[in-house]
C-alpha positions as CSV (number, residue, x, y, z in Angstrom):
1,M,0.4,-11.1,35.5
2,S,2.2,-11.8,32.2
3,E,4.5,-9.4,30.6
4,P,2.7,-6.9,28.4
5,H,3.3,-7.7,24.7
6,V,4.1,-4.8,22.3
7,V,4.1,-5.6,18.6
8,I,6.1,-3.2,16.4
9,V,5.5,-3.5,12.7
10,G,8.7,-2.2,11.0
11,G,12.2,-2.4,12.4
12,G,13.9,0.6,10.8
13,F,14.9,3.6,12.8
14,S,11.4,4.5,14.1
15,G,10.5,1.0,15.2
16,T,13.9,0.3,16.8
17,A,13.9,3.7,18.6
18,V,10.4,3.1,20.0
19,A,11.6,-0.3,21.3
20,I,14.7,1.3,22.9
21,H,12.5,3.9,24.7
22,L,10.0,1.3,25.8
23,L,12.8,-0.7,27.5
24,R,14.3,2.4,29.0
25,E,11.2,3.9,30.5
26,A,9.0,0.9,31.3
27,A,8.4,0.3,35.1
28,R,8.3,-3.5,34.5
29,P,9.7,-6.0,31.9
30,L,8.1,-6.0,28.5
31,R,7.9,-8.5,25.7
32,I,8.5,-6.8,22.4
33,S,8.1,-8.4,19.0
34,I,9.4,-6.5,16.0
35,I,8.3,-7.6,12.6
36,E,11.0,-6.6,10.1
37,P,11.9,-8.5,6.9
38,R,15.5,-7.2,6.8
39,H,18.2,-9.4,8.3
40,A,18.8,-6.9,11.2
41,L,16.9,-4.2,13.1
42,G,17.7,-0.5,12.9
43,L,18.5,-0.5,9.2
44,G,15.3,0.6,7.4
45,V,15.5,2.3,4.0
46,A,18.2,4.8,5.0
47,Y,20.6,2.7,7.1
48,S,20.5,-0.5,5.1
49,A,22.8,1.1,2.4
50,T,25.8,-1.1,1.8
51,D,27.6,1.2,-0.7
52,P,30.5,2.9,1.0
53,A,29.8,6.0,-1.0
54,H,26.4,6.4,0.7
55,R,27.0,8.6,3.8
56,I,24.9,10.1,6.6
57,N,24.0,13.6,5.5
58,V,24.6,15.3,8.8
59,P,27.7,15.2,11.2
60,A,27.6,12.2,13.5
61,A,27.7,14.6,16.4
62,R,24.2,15.7,15.6
63,M,22.8,12.1,15.6
64,Q,21.4,10.5,18.7
65,L,18.3,9.2,20.3
66,A,16.0,11.4,22.3
67,G,17.4,12.0,25.8
68,D,20.9,10.9,24.9
69,D,23.9,13.2,25.5
70,D,24.9,15.3,22.6
71,G,27.5,13.4,20.5
72,A,26.5,9.9,21.7
73,F,26.7,8.4,18.2
74,D,29.8,10.3,17.4
75,R,31.6,8.9,20.4
76,W,30.4,5.4,19.7
77,Y,31.4,5.6,16.1
78,R,34.9,6.8,16.9
79,R,35.4,4.0,19.5
80,Y,33.5,1.0,18.2
81,G,32.6,1.8,14.5
82,D,34.6,1.5,11.4
83,F,36.1,5.0,11.8
84,P,39.8,3.8,11.6
85,Q,39.1,2.0,8.3
86,D,37.2,5.0,6.8
87,P,39.6,8.0,6.6
88,Q,37.2,9.8,4.2
89,A,34.7,10.1,7.0
90,L,36.8,12.8,8.7
91,L,36.6,16.4,7.5
92,A,39.1,19.2,8.1
93,D,36.8,20.8,10.7
94,G,36.9,17.6,12.8
95,S,33.4,16.4,12.0
96,V,32.7,12.9,10.7
97,Y,30.2,11.8,8.2
98,P,30.1,8.0,8.5
99,Q,28.8,5.5,6.0
100,R,25.0,5.1,6.5
101,G,25.1,1.5,7.7
102,A,27.1,2.6,10.8
103,F,24.1,4.3,12.4
104,G,22.1,1.1,11.9
105,R,24.8,-0.9,13.7
106,Y,24.7,1.7,16.5
107,L,20.9,1.3,16.9
108,Q,21.4,-2.5,17.0
109,A,24.0,-2.2,19.7
110,T,21.9,0.2,21.7
111,L,18.8,-2.0,21.5
112,T,20.8,-5.1,22.7
113,A,22.3,-3.2,25.6
114,E,18.9,-1.8,26.7
115,A,17.2,-5.2,26.5
116,R,20.0,-6.7,28.7
117,A,19.9,-3.9,31.2
118,H,16.1,-3.8,31.6
119,R,15.3,-7.5,31.4
120,G,13.2,-6.9,28.4
121,R,12.5,-9.6,25.8
122,V,13.0,-8.4,22.3
123,V,12.2,-10.8,19.4
124,H,13.0,-9.9,15.8
125,L,10.7,-11.8,13.5
126,Q,12.3,-11.7,10.1
127,D,8.9,-11.7,8.4
128,R,6.2,-9.4,7.0
129,A,2.9,-8.4,8.6
130,V,0.2,-9.2,6.0
131,G,-3.2,-9.4,7.8
132,W,-5.3,-8.6,10.9
133,Q,-7.7,-11.2,12.2
134,D,-9.5,-11.5,15.5
135,G,-7.2,-8.9,17.1
136,R,-4.0,-10.6,15.9
137,V,-1.3,-9.6,13.6
138,V,-0.9,-12.3,10.9
139,T,2.5,-12.6,9.2
140,E,3.5,-13.9,5.8
141,K,5.0,-17.0,7.4
142,G,1.9,-17.8,9.4
143,E,2.6,-16.3,12.8
144,R,-0.3,-14.9,14.7
145,L,0.6,-12.3,17.3
146,L,-1.8,-11.0,20.0
147,P,-0.6,-7.5,21.0
148,D,-1.5,-5.5,24.1
149,S,-0.2,-2.5,22.1
150,L,0.5,-2.2,18.4
151,V,3.0,0.3,16.9
152,L,3.0,0.9,13.1
153,A,6.5,2.0,12.2
154,I,6.5,1.4,8.4
155,S,7.1,4.9,7.0
156,H,8.5,4.7,3.5
157,P,6.6,3.0,0.6
158,P,8.5,2.1,-2.5
159,P,8.8,4.7,-5.3
160,Q,5.9,4.8,-7.7
161,L,7.0,4.1,-11.3
162,P,6.4,7.3,-13.4
163,G,3.7,6.9,-16.0
164,A,6.1,7.6,-18.8
165,V,8.2,4.6,-18.1
166,C,5.6,2.0,-17.2
167,E,5.7,0.3,-20.5
168,L,9.5,-0.2,-20.2
169,A,9.3,-1.4,-16.6
170,A,11.1,-4.7,-17.5
171,H,13.8,-3.0,-19.8
172,P,17.3,-4.0,-18.6
173,R,18.6,-0.5,-18.9
174,L,15.9,1.0,-16.6
175,I,17.1,0.9,-13.0
176,A,14.1,1.6,-10.9
177,N,15.7,0.6,-7.6
178,P,19.3,1.9,-7.5
179,W,19.7,0.9,-3.9
180,Q,19.4,-2.8,-4.6
181,S,22.8,-4.4,-4.1
182,G,24.8,-4.3,-7.4
183,A,22.2,-2.3,-9.3
184,L,24.7,0.1,-10.7
185,A,27.7,-2.2,-11.0
186,A,26.9,-3.3,-14.6
187,I,26.9,0.2,-15.9
188,P,30.1,0.6,-18.2
189,A,32.5,3.3,-17.4
190,S,31.7,5.2,-20.6
191,A,27.9,4.8,-20.5
192,R,25.7,7.9,-20.8
193,V,23.4,7.9,-17.8
194,A,20.2,9.8,-17.1
195,I,18.9,10.2,-13.6
196,M,15.3,11.2,-12.9
197,G,15.3,13.2,-9.7
198,T,17.9,15.7,-8.5
199,A,17.8,15.6,-4.7
200,L,19.5,13.4,-2.1
201,S,19.1,10.1,-3.9
202,M,20.5,11.5,-7.1
203,G,23.6,12.5,-5.1
204,D,23.9,8.9,-3.8
205,V,23.8,7.6,-7.4
206,V,26.4,10.0,-8.6
207,A,28.7,9.2,-5.7
208,S,28.2,5.4,-6.3
209,L,29.0,5.8,-10.0
210,E,32.1,7.9,-9.1
211,R,33.3,5.1,-6.8
212,L,32.7,2.5,-9.5
213,G,35.0,4.4,-11.9
214,H,32.3,5.8,-14.2
215,Q,33.6,8.5,-16.5
216,G,30.7,9.0,-18.9
217,E,28.2,11.9,-19.1
218,I,25.3,12.1,-16.7
219,I,22.2,14.2,-17.1
220,A,20.0,14.6,-14.0
221,F,16.6,16.2,-14.3
222,S,13.5,17.0,-12.3
223,R,10.7,19.4,-12.7
224,H,12.5,22.2,-10.9
225,G,16.1,21.0,-11.2
226,L,16.8,21.7,-7.6
227,L,19.9,20.2,-6.0
228,S,20.1,19.3,-2.3
229,R,22.3,22.0,-0.5
230,P,25.4,21.3,1.5
231,N,25.8,21.5,5.3
232,A,27.5,24.4,7.0
233,P,30.7,23.9,9.1
234,I,30.0,22.6,12.6
235,N,30.2,24.8,15.8
236,L,28.6,27.9,14.3
237,P,26.6,30.1,16.6
238,K,22.9,29.3,17.0
239,W,20.5,31.7,15.4
240,T,17.9,32.9,17.9
241,A,14.5,33.8,16.5
242,D,10.8,33.0,16.8
243,Y,8.8,32.0,13.8
244,L,5.7,30.8,15.7
245,A,3.4,33.7,14.8
246,G,1.9,35.1,11.7
247,T,0.6,33.8,8.4
248,L,2.6,31.5,6.1
249,R,3.6,34.6,4.0
250,Q,4.6,36.6,7.0
251,R,6.8,33.7,8.4
252,L,8.4,33.3,5.0
253,A,9.2,37.0,4.7
254,R,10.7,36.9,8.2
255,I,12.9,33.9,7.4
256,R,14.2,35.6,4.2
257,Q,14.9,38.8,6.2
258,D,16.8,36.8,8.8
259,I,18.9,35.0,6.2
260,R,20.0,38.4,4.9
261,R,20.7,39.5,8.5
262,A,22.7,36.4,9.1
263,A,24.8,36.9,5.9
264,E,25.6,40.5,7.1
265,Q,27.0,38.9,10.3
266,G,29.1,36.4,8.2
267,L,26.8,33.5,9.0
268,P,25.4,31.0,6.4
269,W,21.7,30.5,5.7
270,Q,21.9,27.1,7.4
271,V,21.9,28.6,10.9
272,V,18.5,30.3,10.2
273,L,17.0,27.2,8.6
274,D,18.1,25.1,11.6
275,T,16.1,27.3,13.9
276,V,13.1,27.1,11.6
277,R,13.4,23.3,11.6
278,S,13.5,23.2,15.4
279,Q,10.2,25.0,15.5
280,G,8.8,23.1,12.5
281,Q,6.3,20.9,14.2
282,A,4.8,23.8,16.1
283,I,4.7,25.9,13.0
284,W,3.0,23.2,11.0
285,Q,0.3,22.6,13.6
286,Q,-0.5,26.3,13.7
287,M,-1.0,26.5,10.0
288,S,-4.5,26.4,8.4
289,E,-5.4,23.6,6.1
290,T,-5.2,26.0,3.2
291,E,-1.7,27.1,4.2
292,K,-0.6,23.5,4.5
293,R,-1.8,22.8,1.0
294,Q,-0.1,26.0,-0.3
295,F,3.2,24.9,1.4
296,L,3.0,21.4,-0.1
297,R,2.2,22.7,-3.6
298,H,4.6,25.7,-3.8
299,L,7.2,25.7,-1.1
300,R,7.9,22.1,-0.1
301,R,10.4,21.3,-2.9
302,F,12.5,24.4,-1.9
303,W,12.3,23.5,1.8
304,D,13.3,19.9,1.2
305,V,16.5,20.7,-0.7
306,H,17.6,23.2,2.1
307,R,16.4,21.1,5.0
308,Y,17.6,17.7,3.9
309,R,21.2,18.4,3.0
310,I,23.9,16.5,1.3
311,A,27.0,15.0,2.8
312,P,30.2,17.0,2.0
313,Q,31.8,13.9,0.3
314,V,28.8,13.6,-2.0
315,S,28.6,17.3,-2.6
316,Q,32.3,17.2,-3.7
317,A,31.6,14.3,-6.1
318,I,28.7,16.3,-7.7
319,A,30.8,19.5,-7.9
320,A,33.7,17.7,-9.5
321,R,31.5,16.1,-12.1
322,Q,30.0,19.5,-13.0
323,R,33.4,21.2,-13.3
324,A,34.5,18.4,-15.6
325,G,31.4,18.9,-17.8
326,L,30.3,15.3,-17.0
327,L,27.1,16.2,-15.0
328,R,24.3,18.4,-16.4
329,V,21.4,19.2,-14.1
330,Q,18.2,20.4,-15.8
331,A,14.7,21.5,-14.8
332,A,12.5,19.4,-17.1
333,R,9.8,16.8,-16.9
334,L,9.8,13.4,-18.7
335,N,7.2,13.3,-21.4
336,A,8.0,9.8,-22.9
337,V,10.6,7.1,-23.1
338,T,11.2,4.8,-26.0
339,A,13.6,1.9,-26.5
340,E,16.0,2.1,-29.4
341,G,17.8,-1.3,-29.2
342,D,19.7,-1.3,-26.0
343,A,19.5,2.5,-25.7
344,L,16.7,4.6,-24.3
345,R,15.4,7.8,-26.0
346,L,14.0,10.4,-23.6
347,Q,11.6,13.2,-24.5
348,L,12.1,15.9,-22.0
349,Q,10.1,19.1,-21.6
350,P,12.3,21.8,-20.1
351,R,10.6,24.5,-18.1
352,G,9.7,27.3,-20.5
353,G,11.4,25.7,-23.4
354,Q,10.8,23.4,-26.4
355,P,10.8,19.6,-26.1
356,Q,14.3,18.0,-26.3
357,F,15.5,14.5,-26.9
358,E,18.3,12.7,-25.1
359,T,19.6,9.2,-26.0
360,V,21.1,7.5,-23.0
361,D,22.4,4.0,-22.2
362,Y,20.7,3.8,-18.8
363,L,17.9,5.6,-17.0
364,V,18.1,5.6,-13.2
365,L,15.0,6.6,-11.1
366,T,15.5,8.5,-7.9
367,T,12.1,10.1,-7.4
368,G,11.7,9.1,-3.8
369,P,9.0,7.2,-1.8
370,A,5.3,7.5,-2.9
371,H,4.1,8.6,0.5
372,S,0.5,9.1,-0.8
373,Q,0.5,5.4,-1.6
374,L,1.6,4.2,1.8
375,I,-1.5,2.3,2.8
376,S,-2.1,0.7,-0.6
377,S,1.5,-0.4,-0.7
378,Q,1.3,-2.5,2.4
379,P,-1.0,-5.5,2.7
380,F,-1.1,-5.1,6.5
381,F,-2.1,-1.5,6.2
382,R,-4.8,-2.4,3.7
383,A,-6.2,-5.0,6.1
384,L,-6.3,-2.3,8.9
385,E,-7.9,0.1,6.6
386,Q,-10.6,-2.4,5.6
387,A,-11.2,-3.1,9.3
388,G,-11.7,0.7,9.8
389,M,-8.7,1.1,12.1
390,I,-6.6,3.5,10.0
391,R,-7.2,5.9,7.1
392,A,-5.0,8.1,4.9
393,D,-4.6,11.7,6.0
394,A,-6.2,14.4,4.0
395,L,-2.9,15.8,2.7
396,G,-1.7,12.5,1.2
397,M,1.3,12.4,3.5
398,G,0.6,9.1,5.4
399,I,-1.8,8.0,8.1
400,E,-4.3,10.3,9.9
401,V,-3.5,10.4,13.6
402,D,-4.4,12.4,16.7
403,A,-2.2,14.4,19.1
404,Q,-1.0,11.1,20.7
405,S,-0.1,9.7,17.3
406,Q,-2.9,7.2,17.4
407,P,-5.0,6.5,14.3
408,A,-7.9,9.0,14.1
409,G,-11.1,7.4,15.2
410,S,-9.6,4.1,16.4
411,T,-10.4,3.0,19.9
412,L,-7.8,0.2,19.9
413,P,-4.2,0.6,21.4
414,I,-2.5,1.4,18.1
415,W,0.1,4.1,17.4
416,V,1.9,5.4,14.3
417,A,5.6,6.1,14.7
418,G,7.8,8.0,12.3
419,P,7.2,9.9,9.0
420,A,3.8,8.2,8.4
421,A,2.4,10.5,11.0
422,R,3.8,13.7,9.5
423,G,0.4,14.9,8.1
424,R,-0.4,15.7,11.7
425,F,3.1,16.7,13.0
426,G,4.7,18.2,9.9
427,E,8.5,18.2,10.5
428,L,8.9,14.4,10.9
429,M,11.5,13.2,8.4
430,G,14.8,14.4,9.9
431,L,16.4,12.3,12.6
432,P,16.0,14.6,15.6
433,Q,12.3,15.0,15.1
434,V,11.8,11.3,14.4
435,A,13.8,10.4,17.5
436,D,11.7,12.7,19.7
437,H,8.5,11.3,18.2
438,A,9.7,7.7,18.9
439,Q,10.1,8.6,22.5
440,Q,6.7,10.3,22.7
441,V,5.0,7.2,21.1
442,A,6.8,4.9,23.6
443,Q,5.6,7.1,26.5
444,S,2.1,7.0,25.3
445,V,2.2,3.2,24.9
446,L,3.5,2.8,28.4
447,E,0.8,5.2,29.9
448,R,-1.9,3.1,28.2
449,L,-0.4,-0.2,29.5
450,D,-0.2,1.3,33.0
451,C,-3.8,2.3,32.9
452,R,-4.8,-1.1,31.7
453,Q,-2.8,-2.7,34.6
454,L,-4.6,-0.5,37.1
455,A,-8.0,-1.4,35.7
456,L,-7.2,-5.1,36.0
457,S,-5.7,-4.9,39.5
């Protein structure tokens, strides 16, 4: 019998982690094809960053694949990574915050080692999946792959251009994709810059501008003006609590009470939120549809800036700018943008205030992926939707899946790995949860393949 063929569409963290677990846990050799347009696997949106100012936002000691020993990546980074050439990665408490590309290289090395150890065949097709015909994945370059199992690991659609700037989409001073190589390099040191968005990506832009020697004024704005919070020192005691019972309001009240109790014990709020995060998937799946919608509408923005924290090096760059009066963060929405020669004139609507106008040299967008547009953003996903194999989840978070992370209603061997399944699982953006989910998807794929083998034998 030929080797089972697993096709993974998307070779970022989720897709690469699924491949690693398939190799580790399969009882027989597999043939794995990963369709990923980037030049290397394991990079994705997060770990393809090339700017040395862009750092992993948690200590390396907290990053590893499911089932690995604690600190696996930290040890690899100190031994094989660029740790000796990056003294800024090391903090006074002994923790390291590597440049983001380092974790992508770690995933590549792990995948190569697992393929060699388990006699698996892993092929990286530097291509894009664009169609589905006769049970085959069709790629942009004309490949037609017949999978025994198909894993969808594309999780982050591109940001959606805000309506207020659509007419200026081609303006040279509008930077819609600041992660594109060299996108910020042309900004003069004295330029006045506006950044739309105030969370993690805004921090990346500020850190990049700082590295490039920018000394001009920056105004960052979002509807609520919330900045991502910093991490706490490592090696703090774990907070023991159970948030698995009660209504959304009751859980929130208990969390706030525990944050006060932690402060009385000299502990930061992060220890409480880390415990909430560890129970996040169970909490989400216990919530009613009404509570989920309430959370997304009213609480998610506050959860995100506390849950998805900022690297200390980036936090220091932001704080230094604010102390120098060169960074102003504002709660405001963008009403309109007009071009005035090379400059851009922004009309902002502050919360509870009168409209104000800001003239800037550049406008940088950091509004984040448009997750509600995931299916429409990918031709392959549109083809699967037209074939009735996937559909958007009701909350606009990605693809609707069942408890095994298979598309709801589909009878074919298809799985969704990573944040695209978070409408079902909830806490599925941070690395620990995505890593665990990748292992669970791999195990489900292997169980299905084993059942198929028994049926054919």
